[in-house]
Structures are given as structure tokens and as C-alpha cells.
C-alpha positions in Angstrom: -0.1 0.3 -0.2 1.4 3.1 -1.2 2.0 6.6 1.3 -1.0 7.9 0.0 -3.4 5.4 0.3 -2.6 4.9 4.2 -3.1 8.5 4.9 -5.8 8.4 3.6 -6.9 5.4 5.6 -5.4 6.4 8.6 -7.3 10.0 8.2 -10.6 8.1 7.5 -10.3 6.4 10.8 -9.5 9.8 12.7 -12.5 11.5 11.3 -14.5 7.4 12.5 -13.3 8.7 15.8 -11.5 5.6 16.1 -9.9 6.2 19.7 -6.0 4.9 19.9 -3.9 3.7 16.7 -1.0 1.9 16.9 1.2 2.5 13.5 4.1 0.1 13.3 7.1 1.9 11.5 10.4 2.6 11.8 10.0 6.0 10.2 8.8 8.3 13.2 9.4 11.6 11.1 7.7 10.8 7.6 4.5 9.4 10.6 4.5 12.0 12.3 5.0 14.4 8.9 2.0 12.9 7.4 -0.1 13.5 10.8 0.3 17.1 10.6 -0.6 17.0 7.1 -3.8 15.6 8.5 -4.1 17.4 11.2 -3.7 20.6 9.0 -6.8 19.5 6.6 -8.6 18.9 10.2 -8.4 21.8 11.7 -6.9 19.5 14.4 -3.7 20.1 16.9 -1.1 17.9 17.0 1.2 17.0 19.8 4.1 14.9 20.4 5.3 12.8 23.0 8.3 11.3 24.4 10.1 10.3 27.2 12.5 12.5 27.0 10.8 15.3 26.3 7.1 15.1 26.9 4.5 16.4 25.2 5.2 19.3 22.9 3.7 20.4 19.9 4.5 18.3 16.9 7.7 19.5 15.2 8.8 21.3 18.0 12.8 21.5 18.0 14.7 19.7 20.2 16.4 22.7 21.8 12.9 24.3 22.7 12.2 21.3 24.4 14.6 20.5 26.7 13.3 23.8 27.8 9.7 23.0 28.7 8.2 21.7 31.7 9.1 18.0 32.1 6.1 16.8 34.3 4.6 15.2 31.3 7.6 13.2 30.8 5.8 10.7 32.8 3.1 8.2 30.9 0.3 8.6 33.2 0.9 12.6 33.9 1.0 12.7 29.9 -2.3 10.5 29.1 -4.2 12.9 31.9 -3.1 15.9 29.9 -5.1 14.4 26.9 -8.5 13.3 29.3 -8.3 17.0 29.7 -7.8 18.3 26.8 -11.2 19.8 25.4 -9.6 21.2 21.8 -9.9 18.5 18.8 -6.4 17.2 18.5 -4.4 14.3 17.3 -2.0 13.0 20.5 1.7 11.1 19.1 3.2 8.7 21.6 6.7 7.3 20.4 7.7 4.3 21.7 5.0 3.9 23.9 5.6 0.0 23.6 8.3 -0.5 26.7 4.9 1.0 29.2 2.7 -2.1 27.8 4.3 -4.2 29.3 1.9 -6.7 32.2 4.6 -5.2 34.8 2.6 -1.5 34.3 -0.9 -1.9 34.2 -1.1 0.8 35.5 -0.4 2.7 32.4 -2.4 -0.4 30.1 -5.9 0.6 32.8 -5.3 4.4 31.7 -5.2 3.7 28.1 -8.6 1.7 28.7 -10.4 4.8 30.6 -8.8 7.4 27.5 -10.1 4.4 24.8 -13.5 5.4 25.8 -13.3 8.3 27.1 -11.8 9.9 23.5 -15.1 7.7 21.2 -16.9 10.8 22.8 -14.7 13.5 21.7 -12.7 14.8 18.6 -9.3 13.2 20.0 -7.4 10.6 18.8 -4.2 8.8 20.8 -1.6 7.5 17.7 0.6 5.1 19.4 4.2 5.0 16.7 6.4 1.9 17.8 8.8 -0.1 15.5 7.7 -3.3 17.2 3.5 -4.6 17.9 3.5 -5.1 21.7 -0.8 -4.9 22.8 -1.4 -6.5 26.1 -4.5 -9.1 25.9 -6.4 -5.9 28.0 -6.2 -3.5 24.5 -6.7 -6.4 21.9 -10.5 -4.8 21.9 -9.5 -0.7 21.8 -6.3 -0.6 19.3 -6.3 -0.5 15.7 -2.8 -1.6 14.8 -1.5 -0.1 11.3 1.5 -1.3 9.5 3.3 1.9 7.8 5.2 0.5 4.7 8.6 1.3 3.5 8.7 4.0 0.7 7.8 2.5 -2.1 9.5 3.6 -5.3 7.8 6.5 -6.5 8.9 8.1 -2.9 12.8 7.4 -3.6 12.0 8.7 -7.0 11.0 11.6 -5.1 13.9 11.4 -2.8 16.6 10.5 -5.9 14.9 14.1 -7.5 15.7 16.0 -4.8 19.4 14.6 -4.0 20.2 14.9 -7.7 19.1 18.9 -7.8 21.0 19.9 -4.4 24.0 19.4 -6.1 23.3 19.6 -9.8 25.4 22.6 -9.7 28.1 21.2 -7.8 31.0 20.9 -10.8 32.7 18.2 -8.8 29.8 16.3 -8.9 28.4 14.1 -11.9 25.5 12.8 -12.2 24.9 9.9 -14.9 21.6 8.3 -14.8 19.2 7.6 -17.8 16.2 5.6 -17.3 16.9 2.5 -17.2 20.1 3.4 -14.4 17.3 5.4 -12.6 15.1 2.8 -12.5 17.9 -0.1 -11.5 19.2 2.7 -8.4 15.9 2.8 -7.0 14.9 -1.0 -7.4 17.5 -1.6 -5.4 16.6 1.3 -3.0 13.4 -0.4 -2.0 13.3 -1.9 1.2 15.7 1.3 3.5 13.5 3.9 4.7 13.8 6.9 2.9 16.6 8.5 6.3 18.7 5.4 5.0 18.1 6.0 1.3 18.9 9.8 1.1 22.4 8.6 3.5 23.4 6.3 0.4 22.3 8.5 -2.3 25.0 10.8 -0.8 27.6 8.2 0.5 27.9 7.7 -3.0 28.5 11.1 -3.7 30.7 11.4 -2.0 32.7 8.7 -2.0 32.9 8.7 -5.8 32.0 12.8 -6.6 29.2 10.5 -8.6 25.8 9.1 -9.1 24.9 6.5 -11.1 24.1 2.6 -12.1 27.6 1.6 -11.2 26.3 2.6 -7.4 23.9 -0.6 -6.7 26.7 -1.7 -5.2 26.8 0.8 -2.2 23.4 1.0 -1.6 23.6 -3.2 -1.2 25.9 -2.6 1.8 23.5 -0.6 3.4 21.0 -3.2 2.9 24.3 -5.9 4.8 24.2 -3.8 7.3 20.5 -3.7 8.1 20.5 -7.3 7.6 23.5 -7.9 9.8 22.0 -6.4 12.8 18.7 -8.9 12.6 21.7 -11.9 13.4 18.6 -14.8 11.3 20.0 -13.9 8.2 23.3 -14.4 6.6 24.3 -11.4 3.4 26.2 -13.5 0.7 28.1 -11.2 -1.4 27.7 -11.9 -5.5 31.6 -12.9 -5.8 30.0 -15.2 -8.6 29.0 -15.5 -12.3 27.4 -18.1 -14.2 30.6 -18.6 -16.7 32.0 -19.6 -13.1 29.9 -22.7 -13.3 30.3 -25.4 -15.6 27.7 -27.8 -17.0 23.8 -26.8 -15.9 23.0 -25.1 -19.0 19.0 -25.6 -19.1 19.0 -24.1 -15.9 21.0 -21.0 -16.2 18.8 -20.3 -19.8 16.1 -20.1 -17.1 17.4 -18.3 -14.5 18.6 -15.6 -17.5 15.1 -15.5 -19.1 13.9 -14.2 -15.6 16.2 -11.2 -14.6 14.2 -8.7 -16.5 10.8 -10.4 -14.9 11.4 -8.0 -11.8 11.6 -4.8 -14.0 8.7 -1.9 -14.8 8.3 -3.4 -18.2 7.8 -6.6 -17.3 5.0 -6.1 -14.6 3.5 -4.1 -17.8 3.6 -7.1 -20.0 0.9 -9.0 -17.2 4.5 -10.9 -16.0 4.4 -11.4 -11.9 7.7 -11.9 -10.2 9.3 -15.4 -10.0 8.6 -17.3 -6.5 11.6 -19.1 -6.9 13.3 -22.5 -7.8 14.2 -26.2 -5.9 17.4 -27.6 -7.4 17.2 -31.0 -5.9 20.2 -33.5 -6.9 23.7 -34.7 -6.2 25.9 -33.3 -3.1 28.6 -31.0 -5.4 27.1 -30.7 -8.4 26.4 -26.8 -8.6 23.4 -26.2 -6.3 24.4 -23.7 -3.7 26.9 -22.3 -6.7 23.9 -21.3 -8.9 22.3 -19.7 -5.6 25.4 -17.5 -5.2 25.5 -16.9 -9.2 22.0 -15.7 -10.0 23.0 -13.1 -7.6 25.3 -11.1 -9.3 23.6 -12.0 -13.1 20.3 -10.6 -11.1 21.8 -7.7 -9.4 20.1 -8.5 -6.6 20.7 -8.8 -2.9 21.3 -12.3 -1.9 20.3 -13.7 1.5 21.1 -17.4 3.5 18.9 -18.4 5.5 19.9 -20.4 8.1 16.9 -22.6 9.2 18.8 -23.8 12.4 19.0 -20.2 13.7 15.1 -19.8 14.0 14.9 -22.7 16.5 15.0 -21.5 19.9 14.7 -23.1 23.3 12.3 -20.5 24.8 8.6 -21.8 23.7 7.6 -19.6 20.3 10.3 -18.0 20.0 11.3 -20.2 16.8 8.1 -18.9 15.0 8.4 -15.6 16.0 12.1 -15.7 14.8 10.9 -17.3 11.8 8.4 -14.2 11.0 11.4 -11.7 11.9 13.1 -13.0 8.9 10.6 -13.4 6.5 9.7 -10.1 7.5 13.6 -8.7 6.8 13.8 -10.5 3.2 10.8 -8.7 2.2 12.1 -5.3 3.8 14.6 -5.2 1.4 12.7 -7.1 -1.5 13.4 -7.6 -4.5 15.8 -9.7 -3.1 16.5 -13.7 -3.4 16.6 -15.8 -0.5 19.1 -18.4 -0.2 17.2 -21.9 1.8 20.5 -24.4 1.6 19.7 -27.9 2.4 16.0 -27.7 3.0 15.9 -31.4 3.8 18.0 -30.9 6.9 16.1 -28.3 8.8 12.2 -29.8 7.6 13.1 -33.5 6.8 11.3 -36.3 8.2 9.3 -34.4 10.5 6.4 -37.5 10.1 8.0 -39.3 11.9 7.7 -38.7 15.3 9.3 -35.4 16.7 10.3 -34.4 19.9 10.2 -30.8 20.0 6.0 -30.8 20.8 5.2 -29.7 17.3 7.8 -26.5 16.8 9.4 -28.2 13.3 5.8 -28.4 12.3 4.6 -25.3 13.2 8.0 -23.4 11.8 7.4 -25.5 8.6 3.8 -24.3 8.3 4.7 -20.5 8.7 7.6 -21.1 5.8 4.8 -22.7 3.6 2.4 -20.6 3.9 4.6 -17.3 3.4 5.6 -19.6 0.3 2.6 -20.0 -1.7 0.6 -16.8 -0.3 3.9 -14.2 -0.8 3.3 -10.8 -2.7 6.9 -8.9 -1.8 9.3 -9.9 -4.6 11.7 -12.4 -2.5 13.5 -15.3 -5.3 13.5 -18.2 -3.2 16.1 -20.6 -4.4 16.0 -23.7 -1.8 18.9 -26.8 -2.8 18.1 -30.6 -1.0 20.6 -33.3 -1.4 17.7 -36.0 -0.6 14.0 -35.7 -1.9 13.1 -38.6 -0.3 12.6 -37.2 4.0 10.9 -33.6 2.1 7.3 -33.5 3.1 5.6 -33.6 0.3 3.3 -30.1 0.8 6.7 -27.9 0.3 6.9 -29.9 -3.8 3.1 -28.4 -4.4 2.8 -26.5 -7.5 2.5 -23.2 -6.3 5.3 -23.3 -4.0 8.5 -23.1 -6.6 8.0 -21.6 -10.4 10.0 -24.5 -10.9 11.6 -28.2 -9.3 15.5 -28.4 -11.2 17.1 -32.2 -10.8 21.4 -31.1 -11.2 23.1 -34.8 -11.7 26.2 -35.7 -11.6 28.2 -33.7 -14.7 28.7 -35.9 -18.1 31.7 -35.9 -20.2 31.4 -32.1 -21.6 30.4 -30.9 -18.7 33.2 -32.0 -16.5 35.6 -30.6 -19.5 34.4 -27.2 -18.6 34.6 -27.7 -15.0 38.5 -28.3 -15.4 38.8 -25.7 -17.6 36.4 -23.5 -15.3 39.2 -24.8 -12.2 42.5 -24.3 -14.0 42.2 -21.3 -14.9 40.5 -19.7 -11.3 44.1 -21.1 -10.6 46.6 -18.8 -13.3 46.8 -22.5 -15.2 46.2 -22.5 -18.7 43.9 -25.1 -20.2 44.8 -26.2 -23.5 48.2 -26.9 -21.6 46.5 -29.8 -20.6 44.4 -32.6 -22.3 41.0 -32.3 -20.4 39.8 -35.0 -22.8 41.9 -37.4 -21.4 40.6 -36.2 -18.2 37.0 -35.7 -18.5 37.1 -39.2 -19.9 39.0 -40.3 -16.9 36.4 -38.6 -13.9 33.5 -40.4 -14.9 30.5 -40.4 -11.9 32.5 -37.4 -10.3 31.1 -34.5 -9.0 32.3 -30.5 -9.5 32.9 -30.3 -5.9 35.9 -33.7 -5.8 36.7 -33.0 -9.4 38.3 -29.2 -8.2 39.4 -31.3 -4.6 41.8 -33.4 -6.9 43.2 -30.6 -8.7 43.6 -29.0 -5.5 45.3 -32.3 -3.8 47.7 -32.5 -7.2 48.8 -28.8 -6.8 49.7 -29.7 -3.0 51.7 -32.8 -4.8 53.1 -30.7 -7.6 54.4 -27.4 -4.9 55.7 -30.1 -2.3 57.8 -32.0 -5.5 59.0 -28.5 -6.5 57.3 -28.9 -10.0 54.7 -27.5 -12.3 51.1 -29.1 -12.6 51.1 -31.9 -15.0 47.9 -34.4 -16.6 50.2 -37.0 -14.8 49.3 -35.2 -11.1 45.8 -34.5 -11.4 45.0 -37.9 -12.6 46.6 -39.5 -10.0 45.0 -37.3 -7.6 41.3 -38.7 -9.7 43.2 -42.2 -9.3 42.9 -41.4 -5.3 40.1 -40.6 -5.4 36.8 -42.3 -4.4 34.0 -40.2 -5.8 30.5 -40.4 -3.8 28.9 -42.1 -6.7 30.9 -45.1 -5.8 29.9 -45.0 -2.0 25.8 -43.6 -2.7 25.2 -45.5 -6.3 22.1 -47.3 -5.3 20.9 -43.7 -3.5 21.8 -41.9 -6.8 20.0 -44.3 -8.8 16.8 -43.8 -6.5 16.9 -39.9 -6.8 17.8 -40.3 -10.7 14.3 -42.1 -10.6 12.0 -40.3 -8.6 13.2 -37.1 -10.8 13.0 -38.7 -14.2 8.9 -37.8 -14.5 9.1 -35.0 -11.3 11.6 -32.4 -12.2 13.4 -30.8 -14.9 17.1 -31.2 -15.7 19.7 -28.6 -15.0 21.6 -29.7 -17.9 20.5 -30.1 -21.8 21.9 -33.2 -22.6 20.4 -35.4 -19.3 17.2 -32.5 -20.2 17.1 -34.8 -23.8 17.1 -37.9 -22.4 14.9 -37.0 -19.2 12.4 -36.2 -22.5 13.0 -39.7 -23.8 12.3 -41.7 -21.4 9.4 -39.8 -20.1 8.0 -40.6 -23.9 9.2 -44.1 -23.6 7.2 -44.1 -20.4 4.4 -42.6 -21.9 4.2 -45.5 -24.5 3.8 -47.9 -22.5 
């Protein structure tokens, strides 16, 4: 909901004599400014209260607050003054949630009395707090309003103002075309106006310019927001698709959805992509793809560690996952990476000893997956499909389910090429065809470790890396496929008709197999 719509809704509630409104927001100045405008239109005085300044006219300078009588700093005294005031007015109480604890029952009782008193007056009490904390006694007396962060239109007004203020400065260059401006504003979604203004100013001061390259500065600001929560990890976009061998079908699918977050895509009728579930063998690039898509799409990547959600306190785990989801939505558009989701939610039906906490956490997560409207693209990875709850794979949770198999010979050739280049070796000096043929059944991670092992041997022998070193490392390695052949073959059989292959060659084979099954 845009600010104009929210302002109109709050104004309607005030005119309808709703006694107490509880606005959940981090942006006190923005909410206060809106309420002052509503007061002007309704010819009402607007006052604000804080425990540090007491009751003062809204917008009073901090220096003026220090000179006033400090008697109304006490919440009970301040609430009494609200009752005694006869003229129509809006009272804004800031950070009042600590006084709504059960130990402050006198404050809670006073609010219940005020609620009855204000219904027959033209006064409204507005509580502003970043947290929602309502005692059961006040549930029927308060009206809760979630005040959204600024939308792209409001951020655009701020950006235009910042650019206007520095346009005559010869040391600063503004280079934003329509596409660059849209990228900057999309990246800034999820920031408060104050945070956005700070990051725009930081880009101007640091580089003496403002253009689409400054998206990194915005992501750095978002990283600070994520770090403060302690529930999500911000991952730096260090990989490109060229750093991952194979998986051409998955890469193509992701590239085609890169533009789905733009205004043109929305005008065309495209919804924002919901997410993708990557199933497959360990070490074959599922997590690498989650990291690479962040770089390709130029969106922040958040790692969702489900283990951090669970807490010993009753109800805390459910609250943690709701907070994590709220943080992800607040900085959207973004990518939410849930690594090894089977470890978190697997085998829930086999009997749990946590009093149903895991089931409730899963239920909260599944409900959000199915009903989310914010542009949060979820990338979930799993190794063991058999222990995943079936409701997680129901249509509507994810846009597509991909199966990531062991690389074929062409993909292994590409993987050797990539890892040799990453270690400053010329792949043309190696027999990649022979190495690829000799590494049948190896995953990408196992090929990388074989190259690293060969480098250790060559360094110890004080000679340059050779084909023989890599071949010896391959011989000494026992790939996962040899020890888990039955499990991997079972996973392949399951995914044959239930998932889409991440590789073009394997997708062709899977398509032919499906047709064969249909003919039978």
C-alpha cells in the first residue's frame, strides 16, 4: 500500500473517531509529518510525546523541548493531559511499547479508560513504535496499522531532490538514464527514506558521482540491516554463471527471468518469479547457482539458516522465522537462499520430540511461500528428496523443480577448464579430454578437490602441475557415486518424471524417457 493510500486510510480512521491507533514503523519523522498534514486538513492541533521530552507541539525543535516543563515525561501524567484537553487534537506517542508490559498495569488501565473517553471526543491517540506489543487487555481498544517502507515513487522523489541539490556542483557528476534510475530505485527498495538519503549521499561523497554502478553502495547499506537482525546472512555476489560448468538448462531458465522484476515486465503482465527448488547430488553446483544468480540479477542474496530459527524458548522459533521473512520482504527485491532445506524440514512425519515446533515453523514457511506477494525469489537446495515433506513440493510453492545430476563428459571438460583457469593455469596445456573421460562419476566439487590435491603434490615436488598429477589425484579419490550408487540412482528415477533436468543433454534424455514411459 502506497503512502497516499495509507494516509487516506489513517485519516478516515481519525475522522471516524477511532480512539487509539497503533502505527508500526521505524520512520517516526515520516509518520509524524503525515499526521501533521492530516491535522491541518481536519483543523486539529497535533502534539507529540516522548519519554525524553514530554508533550510538545508536533515538530518542536529539540532545543525547545529541553526548556519546557518536564512533568509530562511520565506516561500517566501525559495520558491525563490527553484526557483533560478539550480541543480537537491528535496526540502522537513515540516508543510507547515498553510501557505496555504487564508490569505497567496502571498504564494499561489508563489506556482502557482513555479509549472510552476519546470515542465521544474529536481527539485521537496515535502510538508509533517499531515493534508491535499489545497486552491482551488492549486488543479490543487498539487499531493496528503497518506503515510500509517508502515505495519506488517516494524514493524517486527523494532521488530527484538529492540530484537537484548537487546539480550545480562541478565536482559531482549525475549520470542516470531511465534504465539506470530504475535500477538504483529498485535496489533502494526496503530502505527507509533516511537510509536511502544516507546511501545516495555516501555514493556522491565517495565517488563524486551517482550512476547505476552505485548499486553496490546500496547493497552495502542493506547488508548492515541484515547483519543487525542476526537471523539472515548476507552473501557477497562473487560468482558468475561462467564460473559454473554445465547446468545450461538451469542457467537459461534463470537468465530469462532476469528482467521479470522490471516495470516493463509488470506492464507486460508478468508476475515476479516465486522461486526454484534444486534437487540433486551433493557437490554438483546447486549452491553455486544460488550465489551466481545474485550476481546476474544484481539483487542482494540472503542466506536463510533454518538452524538459527530454532530456540529453546516456547514460541521463539515461530517468532524468529516470521522476523526473518519480514526482513527479507523489507529489502525486496532480493534472493532468499535456503540451503539444504531437507536437513531442516526432513522426516517431520517420523515423530518429533520438539512439541510440534518444527511443524509450526514449516507451516509458517509454507504459508508464506504460497501466499507471498513481495518480490523475494526463493532458491532452495536439497540432497535427499525422500525425507522432504510432500507439501513443500506442491505446485505454487516454487516456479520450477530442477534436478542437478552428476556432470556428463562435456560438463566435466568445462569444469576442469574453469578450475584450472581460477588457479592461473592455461587449460590448453592439459589434456582435458582425457581428464574428463577419466573422471566418470565425479561431481564438480570432487573434480575441484582433485585439482587442489594435485597442486599440493606438485608444489611439494617443486615442479609445475601436470596431467599426471591430476590423473593420480583422480585415481586416489573415491567419488560419492561409488559409495552411494543406489541412493543416487533412486534419486534419478524419482526425478525422471517429477523434476526438470538442469542440463540440456540430460534434459533431452529425460524427455525421451518420459515419452517411453507414456508409450508403455
